[in-house]
ZAGU-291685 format. One line per 4 residues: for each residue x, y, z of N, C-alpha, C, CB. Coordinates in nm, 2 decimals, m for minus. Glycine has a CB too. Example, Ala and Ser with C-alpha at 12.3 -4.5 7.8 and 13.67 -1.06 7.14 Angstrom:
2
1.32 m0.57 0.78 1.23 m0.45 0.78 1.32 m0.33 0.78 1.13 m0.45 0.90  1.28 m0.22 0.71 1.37 m0.11 0.71 1.29 0.00 0.79 1.41 m0.06 0.57 .
//
This chain:
123
m2.70 1.39 8.28 m2.84 1.48 8.30 m2.83 1.56 8.19 m2.87 1.58 8.46  m2.62 1.60 8.16 m2.64 1.66 8.03 m2.66 1.49 7.91 m2.47 1.79 8.00  m2.63 1.42 7.94 m2.57 1.34 7.84 m2.72 1.30 7.74 m2.49 1.19 7.92  m2.83 1.28 7.91 m2.95 1.26 7.86 m2.98 1.35 7.76 m3.04 1.28 7.95 .
m2.97 1.50 7.79 m2.96 1.60 7.70 m2.94 1.54 7.56 m2.85 1.71 7.75  m2.76 1.61 7.58 m2.74 1.55 7.40 m2.79 1.45 7.34 m2.61 1.52 7.37  m2.78 1.35 7.38 m2.92 1.22 7.33 m3.02 1.30 7.27 m3.01 1.11 7.47  m3.07 1.38 7.39 m3.19 1.38 7.32 m3.21 1.48 7.19 m3.29 1.43 7.42 .
m3.13 1.56 7.20 m3.11 1.71 7.09 m3.09 1.64 6.99 m2.99 1.83 7.12  m2.98 1.53 6.97 m2.89 1.52 6.86 m3.04 1.40 6.84 m2.69 1.48 6.88  m3.14 1.32 6.90 m3.21 1.29 6.84 m3.33 1.33 6.79 m3.21 1.23 6.86  m3.38 1.49 6.84 m3.51 1.59 6.78 m3.45 1.65 6.65 m3.57 1.73 6.90 .
m3.30 1.72 6.62 m3.18 1.77 6.62 m3.21 1.69 6.46 m3.05 1.74 6.75  m3.16 1.55 6.45 m3.14 1.49 6.34 m3.32 1.44 6.24 m3.04 1.35 6.39  m3.38 1.43 6.39 m3.58 1.46 6.33 m3.68 1.55 6.22 m3.65 1.52 6.45  m3.60 1.67 6.30 m3.68 1.74 6.31 m3.66 1.90 6.27 m3.71 1.71 6.43 .
m3.48 1.92 6.21 m3.37 2.03 6.21 m3.45 2.09 6.28 m3.32 2.11 6.10  m3.46 2.22 6.22 m3.42 2.32 6.32 m3.59 2.36 6.41 m3.33 2.46 6.22  m3.70 2.26 6.37 m3.78 2.27 6.44 m3.79 2.20 6.59 m3.85 2.25 6.36  m3.67 2.07 6.64 m3.64 2.06 6.68 m3.63 2.13 6.84 m3.61 2.03 6.59 .
m3.61 2.28 6.84 m3.66 2.35 6.98 m3.84 2.36 7.00 m3.60 2.54 6.98  m3.87 2.30 6.91 m4.03 2.31 6.93 m4.08 2.20 7.00 m4.11 2.32 6.78  m3.98 2.14 7.00 m4.06 1.95 7.10 m3.95 1.95 7.21 m4.03 1.73 6.99  m3.85 2.04 7.20 m3.80 1.97 7.29 m3.86 2.11 7.42 m3.61 1.94 7.25 .
m3.97 2.27 7.37 m3.99 2.34 7.45 m4.16 2.23 7.49 m3.98 2.52 7.40  m4.16 2.15 7.47 m4.26 2.05 7.46 m4.29 2.01 7.63 m4.22 1.92 7.35  m4.15 1.92 7.64 m4.09 1.87 7.72 m4.02 1.98 7.84 m4.00 1.79 7.64  m3.99 2.03 7.80 m3.97 2.14 7.93 m4.14 2.20 7.98 m3.85 2.31 7.85 .
m4.21 2.20 7.92 m4.33 2.20 7.92 m4.41 2.13 8.04 m4.36 2.17 7.81  m4.43 1.95 7.95 m4.45 1.86 8.03 m4.31 1.72 8.06 m4.58 1.81 7.98  m4.26 1.71 8.14 m4.16 1.62 8.12 m4.18 1.54 8.10 m4.08 1.60 8.18  m4.26 1.46 8.14 m4.38 1.33 8.06 m4.34 1.37 7.94 m4.58 1.35 8.09 .
m4.32 1.38 7.92 m4.33 1.40 7.71 m4.21 1.32 7.68 m4.30 1.60 7.62  m4.11 1.36 7.79 m3.93 1.31 7.72 m3.99 1.13 7.73 m3.73 1.38 7.87  m4.07 1.10 7.78 m4.07 0.94 7.81 m4.16 0.88 7.64 m4.19 0.89 8.00  m4.08 0.71 7.61 m4.11 0.70 7.48 m4.25 0.68 7.47 m4.02 0.60 7.41 .
m4.30 0.69 7.40 m4.45 0.65 7.33 m4.47 0.48 7.40 m4.45 0.63 7.09  m4.42 0.39 7.41 m4.38 0.26 7.41 m4.24 0.24 7.47 m4.40 0.20 7.28  m4.29 0.10 7.56 m4.12 0.09 7.66 m4.04 0.02 7.45 m4.13 m0.14 7.89  m3.90 0.09 7.46 m3.87 m0.01 7.36 m3.86 0.07 7.24 m3.97 m0.14 7.34 .
m3.93 0.21 7.21 m3.94 0.26 7.13 m3.86 0.43 7.13 m4.08 0.23 7.11  m3.82 0.46 7.02 m3.71 0.55 7.00 m3.79 0.69 7.01 m3.64 0.53 6.85  m3.90 0.69 6.97 m4.01 0.80 7.01 m4.09 0.81 7.07 m4.05 0.83 6.97  m4.06 0.96 7.13 m4.11 1.01 7.26 m4.24 1.04 7.25 m4.05 1.12 7.32 .
m4.36 1.04 7.36 m4.44 1.12 7.36 m4.46 1.29 7.31 m4.46 1.09 7.46  m4.40 1.35 7.30 m4.38 1.48 7.26 m4.35 1.45 7.12 m4.26 1.56 7.33  m4.29 1.35 7.05 m4.38 1.43 6.93 m4.50 1.39 6.85 m4.29 1.48 6.84  m4.55 1.29 7.00 m4.70 1.27 6.92 m4.80 1.44 6.91 m4.80 1.13 7.04 .
m4.72 1.47 7.03 m4.80 1.61 7.05 m4.78 1.72 6.99 m4.77 1.65 7.16  m4.62 1.76 6.96 m4.61 1.78 6.82 m4.70 1.79 6.67 m4.54 1.68 6.80  m4.66 1.66 6.67 m4.75 1.66 6.53 m4.86 1.65 6.54 m4.73 1.55 6.43  m4.95 1.62 6.65 m5.10 1.74 6.68 m5.12 1.88 6.70 m5.17 1.72 6.78 .
m5.01 1.97 6.76 m5.02 2.11 6.75 m4.95 2.14 6.58 m4.92 2.18 6.89  m4.85 2.10 6.57 m4.76 2.18 6.49 m4.80 2.10 6.30 m4.56 2.14 6.56  m4.82 1.98 6.29 m4.83 1.92 6.22 m4.91 1.89 6.14 m4.80 1.86 6.24  m5.09 1.95 6.24 m5.18 1.94 6.26 m5.29 1.74 6.19 m5.20 2.08 6.20 .
m5.14 1.67 6.27 m5.17 1.49 6.31 m5.35 1.55 6.34 m5.06 1.39 6.52  m5.41 1.41 6.32 m5.55 1.42 6.33 m5.62 1.28 6.42 m5.60 1.43 6.17  m5.46 1.18 6.35 m5.56 1.06 6.39 m5.46 0.97 6.42 m5.66 1.00 6.28  m5.42 0.86 6.49 m5.34 0.79 6.54 m5.27 0.71 6.46 m5.38 0.74 6.63 .
m5.34 0.70 6.33 m5.30 0.66 6.21 m5.21 0.74 6.13 m5.40 0.63 6.13  m5.29 0.87 6.16 m5.22 1.02 6.10 m5.00 1.00 6.17 m5.36 1.22 6.21  m5.06 0.98 6.28 m4.94 1.00 6.39 m4.81 0.88 6.36 m5.03 0.97 6.56  m4.86 0.73 6.34 m4.78 0.60 6.38 m4.75 0.59 6.21 m4.88 0.46 6.48 .
m4.82 0.61 6.08 m4.81 0.62 5.96 m4.69 0.69 5.90 m4.91 0.67 5.94  m4.71 0.82 5.89 m4.65 0.95 5.83 m4.62 1.08 5.92 m4.74 0.99 5.72  m4.61 1.05 6.03 m4.57 1.14 6.14 m4.43 1.13 6.15 m4.63 1.11 6.27  m4.42 0.98 6.24 m4.30 0.97 6.33 m4.23 0.83 6.22 m4.35 0.93 6.53 .
m4.39 0.78 6.11 m4.26 0.70 6.03 m4.30 0.53 6.10 m4.05 0.79 6.10  m4.31 0.48 6.24 m4.31 0.46 6.31 m4.38 0.26 6.22 m4.36 0.60 6.41  m4.46 0.29 6.19 m4.55 0.21 6.12 m4.47 0.09 6.00 m4.65 0.33 6.04  m4.39 0.20 5.95 m4.28 0.15 5.84 m4.17 0.07 5.90 m4.22 0.27 5.77 .
m4.09 0.16 6.03 m3.98 0.13 6.05 m4.00 0.01 6.23 m3.91 0.28 6.04  m4.09 0.04 6.25 m4.10 m0.08 6.38 m4.28 m0.11 6.35 m4.05 0.01 6.58  m4.33 m0.18 6.29 m4.44 m0.21 6.32 m4.53 m0.28 6.42 m4.45 m0.24 6.25  m4.42 m0.38 6.50 m4.52 m0.45 6.60 m4.53 m0.37 6.69 m4.49 m0.59 6.66 .
m4.47 m0.26 6.72 m4.42 m0.16 6.84 m4.57 m0.07 6.77 m4.21 m0.07 6.83  m4.54 m0.01 6.68 m4.62 0.12 6.63 m4.79 0.03 6.75 m4.64 0.15 6.37  m4.83 m0.09 6.65 m4.89 m0.15 6.75 m4.91 m0.15 6.90 m4.87 m0.21 6.73  m4.82 m0.18 6.94 m4.80 m0.16 7.12 m4.85 m0.02 7.14 m4.63 m0.17 7.20 .
m4.73 0.10 7.04 m4.76 0.19 7.10 m4.90 0.34 7.09 m4.64 0.21 7.11  m5.03 0.25 6.94 m5.11 0.30 6.95 m5.17 0.35 7.07 m5.15 0.25 6.91  m5.22 0.23 7.14 m5.34 0.32 7.29 m5.24 0.43 7.36 m5.40 0.17 7.48  m5.13 0.51 7.31 m5.06 0.59 7.40 m5.09 0.71 7.32 m4.90 0.55 7.44 .
m5.10 0.64 7.21 m5.08 0.82 7.09 m5.23 0.80 7.11 m4.99 0.84 6.87  m5.32 0.75 7.12 m5.46 0.77 7.08 m5.46 0.90 7.29 m5.59 0.53 7.06  m5.44 0.87 7.30 m5.43 0.90 7.49 m5.39 1.02 7.46 m5.30 0.82 7.62  m5.26 1.02 7.37 m5.22 1.19 7.38 m5.31 1.23 7.26 m5.02 1.24 7.36 .
m5.35 1.21 7.18 m5.42 1.28 7.10 m5.58 1.33 7.16 m5.43 1.20 6.99  m5.57 1.26 7.21 m5.73 1.28 7.32 m5.72 1.40 7.40 m5.75 1.17 7.45  m5.56 1.41 7.48 m5.58 1.55 7.53 m5.59 1.63 7.47 m5.52 1.60 7.58  m5.46 1.63 7.36 m5.48 1.75 7.24 m5.57 1.82 7.17 m5.44 1.73 7.15 .
m5.60 1.68 7.13 m5.77 1.74 7.06 m5.86 1.72 7.09 m5.81 1.71 6.95  m5.89 1.73 7.21 m6.07 1.71 7.33 m6.15 1.57 7.22 m6.23 1.94 7.32  m6.11 1.51 7.19 m6.16 1.35 7.15 m6.20 1.28 7.18 m6.13 1.28 7.13  m6.28 1.24 7.18 m6.40 1.11 7.24 m6.33 0.96 7.28 m6.52 1.07 7.09 .
m6.35 0.92 7.39 m6.34 0.78 7.43 m6.35 0.69 7.32 m6.43 0.75 7.54  m6.50 0.66 7.26 m6.53 0.57 7.13 m6.42 0.61 7.01 m6.71 0.59 7.07  m6.40 0.75 7.04 m6.34 0.80 6.87 m6.15 0.72 6.91 m6.35 1.08 6.83  m6.11 0.74 7.00 m5.98 0.71 7.07 m6.00 0.58 7.01 m5.96 0.72 7.22 .
m6.08 0.47 7.06 m6.12 0.37 7.08 m6.08 0.35 6.94 m6.24 0.35 7.14  m6.19 0.41 6.86 m6.25 0.30 6.67 m6.09 0.38 6.59 m6.51 0.39 6.53  m6.03 0.50 6.65 m5.90 0.49 6.58 m5.75 0.37 6.59 m5.86 0.63 6.62  m5.80 0.34 6.73 m5.67 0.23 6.74 m5.72 0.14 6.67 m5.62 0.15 6.89 .
m5.82 0.13 6.70 m5.93 m0.01 6.65 m5.94 m0.08 6.49 m6.10 0.05 6.68  m5.90 0.08 6.40 m5.91 0.11 6.30 m5.69 0.07 6.25 m6.00 0.29 6.31  m5.63 0.13 6.32 m5.46 0.14 6.29 m5.46 m0.03 6.33 m5.33 0.28 6.44  m5.45 m0.06 6.46 m5.43 m0.21 6.43 m5.46 m0.34 6.39 m5.41 m0.24 6.48 .
m5.60 m0.29 6.31 m5.65 m0.38 6.24 m5.62 m0.35 6.08 m5.81 m0.38 6.29  m5.53 m0.27 6.05 m5.53 m0.22 5.93 m5.38 m0.31 5.93 m5.55 m0.04 5.89  m5.25 m0.27 6.06 m5.17 m0.32 6.01 m5.21 m0.51 6.04 m5.04 m0.25 6.07  m5.24 m0.53 6.09 m5.30 m0.67 6.09 m5.35 m0.75 5.95 m5.41 m0.66 6.18 .
m5.37 m0.67 5.89 m5.42 m0.68 5.72 m5.30 m0.68 5.66 m5.50 m0.54 5.66  m5.25 m0.58 5.71 m5.12 m0.56 5.65 m5.01 m0.65 5.65 m5.07 m0.46 5.71  m5.01 m0.75 5.72 m4.89 m0.80 5.78 m4.92 m0.95 5.72 m4.87 m0.78 5.96  m5.11 m1.01 5.72 m5.16 m1.11 5.66 m5.10 m1.13 5.48 m5.32 m1.07 5.69 .
m5.08 m0.97 5.46 m5.08 m0.95 5.29 m4.94 m1.00 5.30 m5.11 m0.77 5.19  m4.83 m0.92 5.32 m4.67 m1.01 5.36 m4.67 m1.15 5.37 m4.61 m0.99 5.50  m4.70 m1.14 5.50 m4.70 m1.32 5.50 m4.72 m1.41 5.38 m4.82 m1.38 5.57  m4.87 m1.37 5.31 m4.91 m1.46 5.20 m4.84 m1.40 5.10 m5.07 m1.47 5.17 .
m4.80 m1.38 5.11 m4.66 m1.29 4.98 m4.54 m1.41 5.01 m4.57 m1.06 5.04  m4.49 m1.39 5.11 m4.34 m1.54 5.13 m4.36 m1.63 5.18 m4.22 m1.54 5.22  m4.50 m1.68 5.14 m4.56 m1.86 5.14 m4.54 m1.90 4.99 m4.75 m1.88 5.18 .
//
């Protein structure tokens, strides 16, 4: 377990610096937040909760584009992560099911648009 904590500590330390302990505390309170936001991602559920509580992130796009920058570094994975990010934000912010569905849909549509623009640029 120590190595996992070491790895987690290093990951959070690198990303959050002195704020890392706040993210770690979230995981202590709720160990399920140590899980990746989506299989194969290094971003953790705790980072979404932290973004909502401490960085005032209010929607799926904000979390994936600006807080974790997953949209930049792992675009396809970020689309897979969007529903889980929505679920976590819903729990944190008390969003309605409709609002969450809309945010996820908007995000996925935005990424699709981006990809098609990139593909046009390559052809």
